[in-house]
N, C-alpha and C positions, 0 to 999 in steps of 0.2 A: 383261347384260339383253338380252332379245330378244323378238320377237313372231313368231308363226307363224300363217299363214292357211291353213286346210285346207278344201276343198270336197268334199262327197260329192254326186255327181250321180246323177240318176235314169237308169234304162236308156233308151237311145234318144237321149241327149244327144250331139251330135256332138263328136268329139275337139277340134275347133277351138274349142269353147266351154268346155273344161275349164279350171279355174283361176278366180281371183277377178275376172273381168271381167263387166260387166253383160250380161245375155242379149241385149240389143238388138244387140250386135255380131255376132250370128249370125242375125239375122232376127227379126221381131216375133212369130212364132207357134211358137217352139220350146218344148220342155218344160223348165221351169226347175228349178233344184236344189231338192231336198226337204229337205236337211239341210245345216247350215253350222256351222263351229266356229272359234273363235279361242282361241289359247293365249298365255299371257304369264307371265313370272316376276314374282312379287309383290315390290315394293320397299317401303322404309320409309314412303314418302309415298303409298302406294296404299290408304289406309283405306277409300275408297269407290269405288275403280276397278272392283271386281267389279260393283257395281250399274250403273255407267255402261256396262260392257261387255255386261251383260244387255240393256240397252235398245238398244245399238248393233247387236248381232248380230241381234236381232229386227227392227230397222229395215232392215237390209241384205237379209235373206231376204224380207221383205214387199215391199220396193221392187222387188227382182228379179222376184218373182212378179207383182206388179201391172203391171209393164211388159212382161210376156211376150206380151200380146195387145192391150193398149190402144194405139191409135194416138196418143192424147193422152198425152204423157209425164207421169208423176206421181211423187210422193215419198210414202212411207208415214210417217204420223205416229202417235205413240203416243196412244191414247185411254183405255186402262185397264190397270192391273196388278192381277191377281187376288191372292188370298191367297198370301202368300209365307212359307215357313218357313226360318229360318236354323238348320240342323241342327248344323253344326260350324264353328268359326272357321277362317279360312285364315291360315297363318303366313307371315312374311316369308321369301323364298327358295323357297317352294313354287311349282309351276306351276299356274296356273288354266286349266282347260279349260272354256270356255263353249260349249255346243252348242245349236242351235235347230232346230226342226222345225215346219213348218206342219201343224196338226192339223184345221183347219176353216176354211171360207170361207163367208160370207154374201154378200148382194148388194153390200154396201158395207164389209165389214170382214174382217180376217184374224186368226185365232187362232194364236198361236205358243207352243209349249211350249219353255221354256229350262231346261237343267240345268247346274249348275256343279259340277265335280269339282276337287278339289285333289290334287296329286301330289307326293310327296317324291322329288326327283330323285336322292337318294342311295340310297334303298331301293326306289324304284318303287312304293311303297304309294299307292293311290288311295282316295278316299272322296268320297261325295256331300255337298257342303256346303250347298247350297240349290237350290231349284227354283221356277220361277214360270211363270205363264201370262199372256201379254200380248195385247192386242187393238190392231190398227192399222187406220187408214183411209187410203185413197189420196187425196191432194189434187193437183189439176191444177197443173202448173207455169205454165200460162197464166193461171189464176185460182185462187189458193190457197184461196178460199172455196168452190170447187166440189169436191164429193166424187164420185169416179169409181166405176164398177162394177168389181168384183173378178173376175178370171177364176176359174172353178170349179176345184177340185182333184179328182183321181180317187181314190176311196176303195177300199181293198181289200175292205172289208165294208160292207154297207148299214147295219149297226148303228153304225158309226163316224160316219156322217153324221147319224143320228138322235140319237145322244148329243151330238154337236157342236151340233145345233140346239137342244137343251135347254139347254146351257151358254150359248149365245148369248142366248136369251130371258131366262134368269136374270140375266145380267150387264146386259142392257139395262134391266130393271126396277130394278136396284140403282143404275145410273147416273142414271136419272130421279129416284130418291128423293134422291140427294145433290145433284142440280141444284136441286131445290126448296128445299134448305136452304142454298143458297149465300149467302143474305143474313145468315147468322149473323155477329155481330160480337163479338170478344173485347175487352171493356172493361176498362181498368186500374182497380185498386182501391187506394186509399191505406191504408197500414198494415194489410195483411191478416194474419189469424191463421195460425200455423203449421199445416201439414197440410191447409189448405183449397185449393180450386182457384185462388183468386186469389193465394195465396202463391207458387206456382211458375210461374204462367202468365207469358208474356212474348212479345215480338214482335221481329222482325228486318226491317229495311228494306234492300232491295238494289236498286241501280241496274243495269238490264240493259245490259250492254256488248257489243261485238262478239264478244268471246271466249266469251260465253254462248250465242251464237246459231248456227244453221245457216247454210248459204249463202243461204237465203231470208229471213234477218233475223228469224227466229222463235226463241224460246228453246228450246234443246235440252232435251228432257224429262229427260235424265239430270242436268242441272244442277239442275233443280227438285227431283228426288229426293234429290240430295246435300244440298241446303240443308235440306230438311224432316227428313232424318235427323239432321243436326247440331242443329237447334233442338229437336227432340223429345227428343234426348239431354240437352239442357240442362235441360228441364223435369223429366225423370226424376231427374237428378242433384241438382237443387235440392230435390226432395221427399225422397229417401231418403238423400242425402249419403254414398253409397258408390260403388264401381266398378259399372259397368253394362255389359250386353251386350244387343244387339237380339235378341229371341227370334222375332218374327214381324211381318209387316205384313198387316193385314186386307185393304185394297184402296186403290188410288190411282186417282182419276178425273180425267182432263184434259178439261174441258168446252170451253175456248176457247184460242186461241193467244195467246201473250204476245209482243209485238213488241219489237225493239231500241229502247232509249231509255225504256222504261216503268219506273216505280218499282214494284217488287214487294214486297209485305208478307207475311211468313210469320208467322202467329200460331199459338200452341199452348197447350193446356190439358189437364189431366188429365180423363179421363172415368170411369175405374174403377180400383180397386186390389183385388187378391186378396192372399193371404198371401205370395206370392213374386213377384208381378209387378205392373206398373203399365201401364195403357193410356193412350196419349196421342192426342188428336185434333189434327190439323194442318189449318189453313186457309191457302190461298195466294190472294192477290188482287193484281190489278194496277190501275193508275189508269185513268181514263176513255179513255185513248188506245187501250187494248185490254183490255176487260173480260175477266177470267179468274178462275177459282176452281177449286181442286182440294181435295178432302177425303179424308183417310184416317185410319185408326187404326193405331197402332204400339204393340207390346207390348215392354216391356223388363224385364229381371230384375236384381235387386240382387245384387251379388257382394261377397264378402269379399276381403281382400288376397290370400288363398290361392286364390281362384277359386271357392269354394263359394258356394251360394245363401244369402241372408239373408232373414229376415222383412221384409216390406214395410210401412212406416208406412201406416196406413189413411187414405184420403182422406175428408174430412168434407164431404159435399154440403150446401149451405146453401139455395140458391134452388131454385125448382121446376124450372127448366131444368137445373140441375146434377143434381138428383135423377133427372130423366128420362134424362139421358145416362148416369148411373151405372147405371140399370137396363138400358139398352141395352148398355152395356159388359159388365155381368154376364152377360147372355144370350149375347153373343158369346164371352165367356171360357168359359162352361160348354159351349158348343157345340164349341169348339176344344180344350178340355182333354182330354188322353189319358185314356181310360177304363181303370181298373185291371183 
């Protein structure tokens, strides 16, 4: 088992800055790395390590970039994960190559594109397993509630900046929409009927400990992503009672920081079912010590013991709220479904 850290530097970066050290070691105004990669052999207990590494590699390159010119030192924190597709499973013993590249910067945020490749070390065969777009914001180390300005990046074409600005405006509107809905509460129901939302919904309560947090005593976003993946899988398994695989994640929005010592509640419920997939809505809340909420949709597929897809038991919406979420999920499903 081993880990490899590889850095691709931009032209003009001094040789003394090559390698995985922070840019500030070579002065505050140097040109920072534009691409970064982490490699690791997958182990039996690495079920969710790829998701954590996606977040980590994005945080590293964003923090390096944001500290390249800021005199006030900062750390980049994850604000949003865009739609993510899981194209192929990654097997034990394969090498995971997670690469990140900064594709756009606004005044207070950084867009990072992350790709995950799997490699069979016996044959050398590589394939793209999943890709994601993440947004980070720089928080001052002196005052973690203060968002600092992001140094601009240099684009090779003007179209790249215009396209990035459109993506930024789109994700900003979507974040605002989910923030308005953060007051949603998943209420338990006694003796629910099978195939209803209440039948498979459930909640998990987690005490935030030191091992869940960064050096600044805030929950690591990768920890939250791992917990939401696990609890969403439980809902899907309760509903279809078969093997499952994650097909995609619509979006994850991190609206506030969760501090060490908080009690975090992860609630999940079905939003929509198609013939071969189920969509799960996940809500994450913390107690009054540090109000926080994240919302995302996760799609899962039902699998037979041989790995083939199975028909999905259809969800039965009962209340007006459940019917509304069903129609929202249906619209997202039709939008993301591959066209013949």
